[in-house]
C-alpha positions as CSV (number, residue, x, y, z in Angstrom):
1,M,59.9,57.5,143.0
2,K,61.9,56.4,140.0
3,S,62.1,60.0,138.8
4,K,63.5,61.2,142.2
5,W,66.3,58.6,141.9
6,L,67.0,59.8,138.3
7,V,67.2,63.4,139.4
8,L,69.4,62.5,142.3
9,A,71.7,60.4,140.1
10,A,72.0,63.2,137.5
11,L,72.8,65.6,140.3
12,I,75.5,63.4,141.8
13,L,76.9,62.7,138.3
14,S,77.1,66.4,137.5
15,M,78.8,67.1,140.9
16,L,81.4,64.4,140.2
17,T,82.1,65.8,136.7
18,F,82.4,69.4,138.1
19,T,84.8,68.2,140.8
20,A,86.9,66.2,138.4
21,C,87.1,69.1,136.0
22,G,88.1,71.4,138.8
23,K,90.9,69.1,139.9
24,K,92.2,68.8,136.3
25,K,92.3,72.6,136.0
26,E,94.0,73.0,139.3
27,E,96.6,70.3,138.4
28,S,97.3,71.9,135.0
29,F,98.2,75.4,136.3
30,E,101.9,76.0,136.3
31,E,103.9,78.7,137.9
32,V,104.6,81.5,135.4
33,D,108.1,82.9,135.1
34,P,107.7,86.6,134.2
35,E,111.2,86.8,132.8
36,A,110.6,83.9,130.5
37,V,107.4,85.5,129.3
38,V,109.2,88.8,128.6
39,E,112.0,87.0,126.8
40,E,109.5,85.1,124.6
41,A,107.6,88.3,123.8
42,Q,110.9,90.1,122.8
43,K,111.9,87.2,120.6
44,E,108.5,87.3,118.8
45,V,108.9,91.1,118.3
46,E,112.4,90.6,116.8
47,E,111.1,87.9,114.5
48,A,108.3,90.2,113.4
49,D,110.7,93.1,112.8
50,A,113.0,90.8,110.7
51,K,110.0,89.7,108.6
52,K,108.9,93.3,108.1
53,D,112.5,94.4,107.1
54,E,112.7,91.5,104.7
55,F,109.3,92.5,103.1
56,L,110.3,96.2,102.9
57,A,113.6,95.3,101.3
58,D,111.6,94.4,98.1
59,F,110.4,98.0,98.0
60,T,113.3,100.1,99.4
61,G,117.1,99.9,99.5
62,E,119.8,99.8,96.9
63,M,119.1,99.1,93.3
64,D,121.1,99.7,90.2
65,L,118.7,101.0,87.5
66,T,121.3,101.2,84.7
67,G,120.8,98.9,81.8
68,S,118.0,97.8,79.4
69,W,114.6,96.9,80.7
70,Q,111.5,95.5,79.1
71,D,107.8,95.7,80.1
72,E,106.9,92.3,81.5
73,V,103.2,92.5,80.6
74,S,102.9,93.9,77.1
75,Q,106.5,93.4,76.0
76,R,106.0,96.4,73.7
77,A,107.9,98.8,75.9
78,T,111.6,99.1,76.5
79,M,113.5,101.3,79.0
80,D,117.2,102.3,78.6
81,V,118.7,103.7,81.8
82,E,122.1,105.5,82.2
83,K,123.5,107.0,85.4
84,S,125.5,110.2,85.3
85,E,128.5,110.9,87.6
86,T,126.3,113.1,89.7
87,G,124.0,110.1,90.5
88,T,121.1,111.4,88.3
89,Y,119.5,108.7,86.1
90,H,118.6,109.5,82.5
91,I,115.9,107.3,81.2
92,L,114.4,106.7,77.7
93,I,111.2,104.7,77.5
94,H,110.0,103.6,74.1
95,W,106.5,102.2,73.8
96,A,105.5,100.8,70.4
97,S,101.8,101.2,69.8
98,G,102.0,99.9,66.3
99,A,104.3,99.2,63.4
100,K,104.3,102.9,62.4
101,E,103.7,104.6,65.8
102,A,105.6,104.8,69.1
103,S,105.5,107.0,72.2
104,T,108.7,108.0,74.0
105,W,109.4,109.5,77.4
106,E,112.7,111.1,78.3
107,I,113.0,111.2,82.1
108,S,115.7,112.4,84.6
109,G,115.7,111.9,88.3
110,T,117.5,110.6,91.3
111,Y,116.7,107.3,92.9
112,D,115.8,107.5,96.6
113,E,116.9,104.3,98.5
114,T,114.7,105.2,101.5
115,S,111.5,105.3,99.5
116,G,112.6,102.9,96.8
117,M,111.4,105.4,94.2
118,L,112.6,107.7,91.5
119,S,110.1,110.6,91.1
120,Y,110.1,113.1,88.3
121,E,108.1,116.1,87.1
122,N,110.0,116.8,83.9
123,G,109.3,113.9,81.7
124,N,109.3,114.8,78.0
125,Y,106.5,112.8,76.2
126,T,106.3,112.6,72.4
127,V,104.5,110.5,69.8
128,H,106.4,109.5,66.7
129,T,104.6,108.3,63.5
130,W,106.1,107.2,60.2
131,D,104.4,107.4,56.8
132,E,104.7,104.9,54.0
133,N,108.0,106.6,52.9
134,D,109.4,106.3,56.5
135,N,109.1,110.1,57.1
136,E,108.9,110.7,60.8
137,T,106.4,113.1,62.3
138,I,106.6,114.1,66.0
139,S,103.4,115.2,67.8
140,E,101.8,115.4,71.2
141,E,104.8,116.9,72.9
142,E,104.0,117.2,76.6
143,V,105.7,117.4,80.0
144,T,104.7,114.5,82.3
145,K,105.3,113.5,85.9
146,G,105.5,110.0,87.4
147,T,107.5,107.5,89.4
148,L,109.7,104.4,89.0
149,M,109.2,102.2,92.1
150,K,111.3,99.2,93.1
151,E,109.5,95.9,93.4
152,G,112.1,93.2,94.2
153,D,114.3,93.2,91.2
154,K,111.7,94.8,89.0
155,L,110.6,98.4,88.4
156,R,107.0,99.6,88.3
157,W,106.6,102.7,86.2
158,S,103.7,105.1,86.6
159,D,103.3,108.2,84.5
160,S,100.6,110.9,84.2
161,K,100.3,110.3,80.4
162,N,100.2,106.5,80.5
163,E,96.9,104.9,81.5
164,E,98.4,101.7,83.0
165,D,101.5,101.1,85.1
166,G,104.3,99.2,83.4
167,L,106.2,96.5,85.2
168,F,109.8,96.3,83.8
169,V,112.3,93.5,84.2
170,K,116.0,94.0,83.5
171,V,117.2,92.3,80.3
172,S,120.8,93.5,80.2
173,E,123.3,95.6,82.2
């Protein structure tokens, strides 16, 4: 008999809980204003677009490449950039691999603001070595291709002859 009362009490308790939960849910429903929902969604889309544009600005848009740059990682490479009247950039990259050896790249190209890149397929690559009497020998002359890519106020340089990308920071105008 005791177990019947326990089962009945548990049943009544669960019904009361179910009823109370149902009332709470019914009371918490509000009328939805479709126009407010649409306005909120449009606002969220505009905010997301603004964040996307801000992010992309680091990789696209205007950038003055002229000046002297230095490789941020190795600090053994320098890049001197001049801009002609036609808008073409002329770039000389000097990478010191030792006290008596250096590699150079002579590059020309036009910076594309839409992509944030300067691409080239005509890079002149040479290796310069000096003997104990400072006599220079030029070897390994090759034509290379690569890109300079905007990353904020830095330039990432990638070239077919160079194994690793270089990340350059501007050191002077």
